[in-house]
N, C-alpha and C positions, 0 to 999 in steps of 0.2 A: 884198642882191640887186643885180644889175647894172642900172643905169638905161639902158635901151636908147635913150632919147631923147637921151642925152648922148654917144652913140658915133657918130662920123662914118661915113658910108656906106662909105668906103674901108677902115674898120677891119676887122680879122679878126673881131672880136666882133660886127660887124653881122649876121653869119650867125646865125640864131636858135638852132640847135643848139649852136654854140660859146658863145653868150651863156648858154645854159642850163647848159652844162658849167662855165663859169667861176663862175656863181652857185652851183652845187651844190658845187664845191670850196671856195668861200668859206663855205658853210653847214657843211660837214664840219670845216673847220679842221684837216685832217690829210690825209696822202697817201691816195689811193684808187686801186684797181685799175680796169683797163679794164672788166672784167666787171661790177663793182659799179656803175660809172657808167652803163653801158649798161642794166642792169636798172632803175635808177632812172628813166631816160628812156624805157624801153620800146623801145630800139633795138638793132640788131645790134652786137656788140663790134667787128667789123671796120670798120664805118662810123664808130663813135665813135673808134676808134684813129686813123683818118685825120684826123678833126677835131682831136684832141688833138695830133697831130704838127704840124699847121698852126699851132696855137696855140703850140706849143713854138718853132717857127721864128720866130714873131713876138715871142717873149719874154714871153708871158702865163703860161705854165706851165713847170714843170720835170719831167723824167722821171728816176727812179732805178730801180734794179733790186733787188727784194726777194727774198732767197733763200727757197726753199721746202724743206720736209722731203723732198719727192719731186718730181722733174721739174725743168724749167728755171726760172730766176728769172722773176718776172713784173714787168711795168711798174707803177710806183707814181707817180701824177701828183699834183702840188700846185701851188698858185699861186706864181708866181715872185716873189721878194722885191721886184724892181724893177717889177713889173707896173703899168702906168698905162693903164687903160681909156680910150679916146678921147684919149690923149695927155696926160691931166691926172692930177695926184696925187689919190688917193682923198679924198673928203670925206664926212663922216658927219652927215647931218641938221643942217645948219648952223644954221638958224633956231631950231629947237627947242632945240638945245644951247646957243645963246647966251642964250635966254630963261631956261632953267633955271639956267644959271651965274649970271646976273644976280640971280636970285631967292634964291639960297642964300648967306647970310652966311658969312664965313670965320673964325668964332670957333673957339677951341681945341676946345670940346666938339663943335661941329658938324662940324669936320674929322675927328674920330674917328668920328663917325657916317657921314660920307661915305666914309671909307676902309673901314669895315665893310661898307657897302652895296656898294662896289666889289668887295670880296673875295667877297661872295655872287654877284655878277654873274660874276666870273671863274670861280667853281666851276661855274656854270650854263653858261658859254660854252665851257669846256674840252672837247676831244674825249674821249670815254669809252673809245676803243679805238684803238690804233695799233701797227703792227708796227715802227715806227722807234724809235730811242733817245729817251729823255726830252728830251735836248738838241735833237734834230732835230724832235721833236714841238712843242717850245716855239717853235723857229724858224719852223716852218710855220704855227703858230697866229698868231704875231705878224704874219707876212706876210698871212695871210687877213684880219686886222683892218685891213689897209691901212697898217701901220706901216713897211714896207720895212726890215726888220732886216738889218744887216750884222754878221757876226761879227768881233770884234776879236781880236788875239792874246790868248790866255788869260794871266791874271795870278794867281799863287799858287793855281792849281787852280780859279780861278773862270772861268765862261763870261761873256763880256761882249758885249753888243750895242749898236751905235749905230743909232738909228732914223732912217731917211732921210726920213720923212714924218710929219707930225702931222695925222691926219684930223679932229682935234677943234680945229683952229686957230682957227676963228671963236669957239667957246665959250671957248677959252683967253684970247683977247684981252679977253673980258668979265670973267673971274675965273680967273686962272691957278692960284692956290693951290687952289681947290676942284676944278677939272677935273683937275689933275695929281695931287692927292690921290686922287681917284676912280680915276685910271689906275693909281696905285701899288697901290691895293687890288685892282684887277682883276688886276694882275700876280701879286700874292700868291695870289689865288684860283686862277689858272691853275696855279701851282706846287702848290697843295694837291692838285690832281687829277693833274697830269702827273708830279710828283716830290715826294711828300708830305714826305720827309725833307730836302729842299733848303730853302734860305732866300734871301730877297731881300737881298743884301749891299749893294746900292747902287742908288739910283734918282735920277738927276740930270736935272731938267727943263731945257730950253733954250728959246730963242726959237722959237715955233711956226712962224713964217714961214721960218725957216732950218732947223728941225728939229735933229737931232743929239743928242737925249736919250739918256742912257746907262742901261742896265739891267745890273746885275752880279748873277750868280747863283752861289751857293756850294753845292756838293754835288750838282750835276746830272750824271747819268751820260751819257756819250757812247756807251754800248753798248746795243744793242737787247736787250730782255729776252726776247722770244719772237717767233716768226713764226707766221702762220696760213696754212694751205695754201689755194690757190685756183688753179684751172685757168684760165690766161689765154689759152687757145688761141683 
């Protein structure tokens, strides 16, 4: 969820409806249509669209066009990979993460357990429905987690992301091996749901204060599998 106390008054997200929209997209971890977002907030789609367009202008969300079986394409909104609420890189429950990281030893057996738990969390976290391609869904999910993913040129048919932010940086400073192992497991869990036949071909941690971690995915389709009709009038 968006921490409203951390957002300056001049920020676009200081407006309550926009903050709610940003938080809702972060919860979905997938693109969502204007009508769906409006229904969740109990507001008229036209007003919600205006808020989303203002957020797009400020760089908080992106808009794509999703083809429909009938009618015109509809807007699909998602958190922008470079979104920085309040001008700061996202941070994830820093104190709790640090304490947990310090409490978990990095023995070989324990690391296997940590990765297995991370994989379970990834499966729970992954969006269950998306009109986008598996690659686009993965990209949007990583962005919603605050990782600021950037697509690198593909290598040997693999999709490669460089992560521009480490939202777990405080915990990583306490125990990088454990936290990065958990993150690797989480990534595997996301793949289990988004593209079950794909595999994590590479996971390279970096300095959390600089970011730049690499995720290499093999067998992830860039083609959308299906579309779901929705009147976005």
